[in-house]
C-alpha positions in Angstrom: -8.0 6.9 -13.3 -7.9 10.6 -13.2 -8.3 12.2 -9.6 -7.5 15.6 -10.3 -4.2 16.5 -9.8 -3.7 12.2 -9.4 -3.5 10.1 -11.4 -3.7 5.9 -10.1 -3.8 2.7 -11.8 -4.7 -0.3 -9.8 -2.4 -3.4 -10.9 -3.8 -6.7 -9.3 -0.9 -9.2 -9.0 1.0 -12.2 -7.1 -0.4 -15.1 -6.7 -2.7 -13.8 -3.9 -4.4 -11.3 -6.1 -2.6 -8.1 -4.7 -3.3 -4.9 -5.4 -0.8 -3.1 -6.8 -1.0 1.4 -7.7 0.6 2.9 -10.0 0.6 7.1 -8.2 1.3 9.7 -10.4 1.5 13.4 -9.4 -0.5 14.6 -13.2 1.6 17.8 -13.3 5.6 16.5 -13.1 5.0 12.4 -14.1 6.9 11.8 -11.0 5.6 9.1 -9.5 5.7 6.1 -6.4 4.5 2.5 -6.5 2.0 1.2 -3.1 3.3 -2.5 -2.1 5.2 -3.6 -5.0 3.8 -7.4 -4.8 5.2 -8.6 -8.1 6.2 -8.3 -11.8 3.6 -7.1 -13.9 3.3 -6.4 -17.4 0.7 -4.1 -17.5 2.3 -2.1 -14.6 5.8 -2.2 -16.9 3.6 -1.0 -20.2 1.1 1.9 -17.7 5.0 3.4 -16.6 6.0 3.2 -20.2 2.9 5.4 -22.0 3.0 7.5 -19.6 6.8 8.2 -19.0 6.5 8.8 -15.4 9.2 8.6 -13.2 9.2 6.6 -10.3 10.9 8.1 -6.9 9.3 5.6 -4.4 8.3 2.0 -4.2 5.9 1.9 -1.2 4.8 -0.9 0.9 2.1 -1.0 3.6 3.4 -4.1 5.5 5.9 -6.3 5.2 4.1 -9.6 4.0 4.7 -11.6 0.8 2.2 -10.4 -1.4 2.6 -6.4 -0.9 6.7 -6.5 -1.8 8.1 -9.6 -2.6 8.2 -7.6 -6.5 10.8 -4.9 -4.8 13.4 -5.7 -5.7 12.6 -5.8 -9.5 10.9 -2.3 -9.2 14.0 -1.1 -7.6 16.4 -2.6 -10.1 14.1 -1.4 -13.1 13.4 1.6 -12.3 16.1 3.1 -9.6 13.2 4.2 -6.6 13.8 4.1 -3.1 12.4 0.9 -1.7 11.0 2.6 2.0 8.8 0.9 4.9 8.1 0.2 8.3 11.1 -1.1 10.0 8.4 -2.8 12.5 7.7 -5.6 10.1 11.4 -5.3 8.2 12.0 -9.2 10.2 9.2 -10.5 8.4 9.7 -9.0 4.8 13.1 -10.2 5.4 11.6 -13.8 5.2 8.9 -13.2 2.4 10.2 -15.2 -0.3 10.7 -18.2 2.0 7.6 -18.2 2.6 6.5 -18.1 -1.6 7.8 -20.8 -2.2 4.8 -22.5 0.3 2.6 -21.2 -2.9 4.3 -22.8 -5.9 5.7 -18.7 -6.4 10.0 -18.2 -6.6 10.7 -14.2 -6.1 13.6 -12.4 -5.0 14.2 -11.8 -1.5 13.2 -8.3 -0.5 16.1 -5.9 -0.6 17.7 -3.6 1.6 15.3 -0.5 2.4 16.7 2.7 1.1 15.2 4.2 4.5 12.4 2.9 7.3 9.1 5.4 7.4 6.6 5.9 10.3 3.9 8.0 11.5 3.9 11.6 10.9 6.6 11.3 7.7 6.3 12.6 4.5 7.6 11.5 1.3 7.9 14.1 -1.3 7.2 13.2 -5.2 6.6 16.1 -7.7 4.3 18.2 -6.4 2.0 15.7 -5.1 2.9 13.6 -1.0 2.6 11.1 0.7 1.5 10.4 4.7 2.3 8.0 6.2 -0.2 6.6 9.0 0.6 4.0 11.7 -2.2 1.3 11.7 -1.3 -1.1 13.6 -3.1 -5.0 14.2 -3.3 -6.9 10.4 1.3 -6.8 11.4 2.9 -5.0 13.9 4.4 -2.2 11.9 1.0 -1.8 9.1 1.3 1.5 7.6 -1.5 3.3 5.9 -0.8 5.8 3.2 -3.2 9.0 2.2 -2.3 11.0 -1.1 -4.7 14.1 -2.3 -7.2 16.4 -0.7 -10.3 16.5 -3.3 -10.8 13.9 -2.7 -8.4 12.6 -0.4 -7.1 9.4 -0.8 -6.3 6.0 1.2 -4.0 3.9 0.4 -4.9 1.3 3.5 -2.8 -1.6 2.6 -4.7 -5.2 4.9 -6.3 -2.1 7.5 -9.0 -1.9 5.3 -11.8 -3.8 2.9 -14.3 -2.8 0.6 -17.0 -4.9 3.9 -14.5 -6.0 5.5 -11.5 -5.8 7.4 -8.0 -6.7 7.4 -6.9 -10.7 9.2 -5.3 -10.8 13.3 -4.7 -13.9 13.3 -0.9 -13.8 11.3 2.4 -13.8 13.3 1.9 -10.4 15.2 -1.4 -9.6 14.3 -3.7 -7.7 17.5 -7.1 -7.5 17.7 -6.9 -4.4 20.2 -4.2 -3.1 18.1 -6.3 -3.3 14.9 -9.4 -1.7 16.7 -7.3 1.3 17.5 -6.1 1.3 13.9 -9.1 1.6 12.0 -11.1 4.0 14.9 -7.9 6.5 14.4 -8.7 6.0 10.3 -13.2 5.6 9.8 -12.5 8.7 12.5 -10.1 11.2 11.0 -11.0 11.1 6.7 -13.4 12.8 5.0 -16.9 10.2 4.1 -15.0 11.4 0.4 -12.4 9.6 0.7 -11.0 7.1 -1.7 -10.1 4.4 0.2 -7.5 2.0 -1.9 -7.4 -1.7 0.1 -4.7 -4.1 -0.8 -7.3 -6.7 -2.4 -10.8 -6.0 -3.9 -12.1 -3.1 -5.5 -12.0 1.0 -4.6 -14.4 1.5 -1.1 -15.4 5.4 0.5 -15.1 5.6 4.3 -18.4 7.7 3.8 -19.7 3.4 2.3 -17.5 1.6 5.2 -19.0 3.9 7.6 -22.2 3.3 6.7 -22.3 -0.6 5.7 -19.2 -2.4 6.9 -19.7 -5.2 9.6 -16.8 -4.8 10.7 -16.4 -1.4 12.0 -19.0 -1.7 14.4 -17.2 -0.3 17.6 
């Protein structure tokens, strides 16, 4: 999908059907992959078709379906892998948890660096702003890209009509509420939300219709 100077492509990956995104600076063809959850022939074809250079692999959090493809994509693209240090211990166990789903995957590679609130990651003429949004997991991150419109890669914080679970180990309902208030209260109505599962939505739509946001 063409979003002005940012091109965004969504791929559904992994046995848990998580969203993986290729985010491209249209001017320079440099790109990031958000939530490299698994292999994807469609993503591989898009990278080749668009002739992009993937600079970074960014994980919103440490759950298996959002980063178990990091090893193969790092090998294929040479991109640096970045995530929150607060979820690193969880990520190291992800390939073991995958076996419960009959899913054999390589272990998560050592990150090239850890990122947190206020960090900015440049790719081409674009940048990713990092927001810490704990609740679903201790180190959950959201990524904000672009200006008109703004794009929020929300991981498992917020979905179309729903929000992330807090009953997994490390989940915290109070932290989740604070993170949701921060995101919904800070971003404009026309901000496009690209969630970790399901279709895209907007901040305005969720303010009006998401029953989980009745604070």
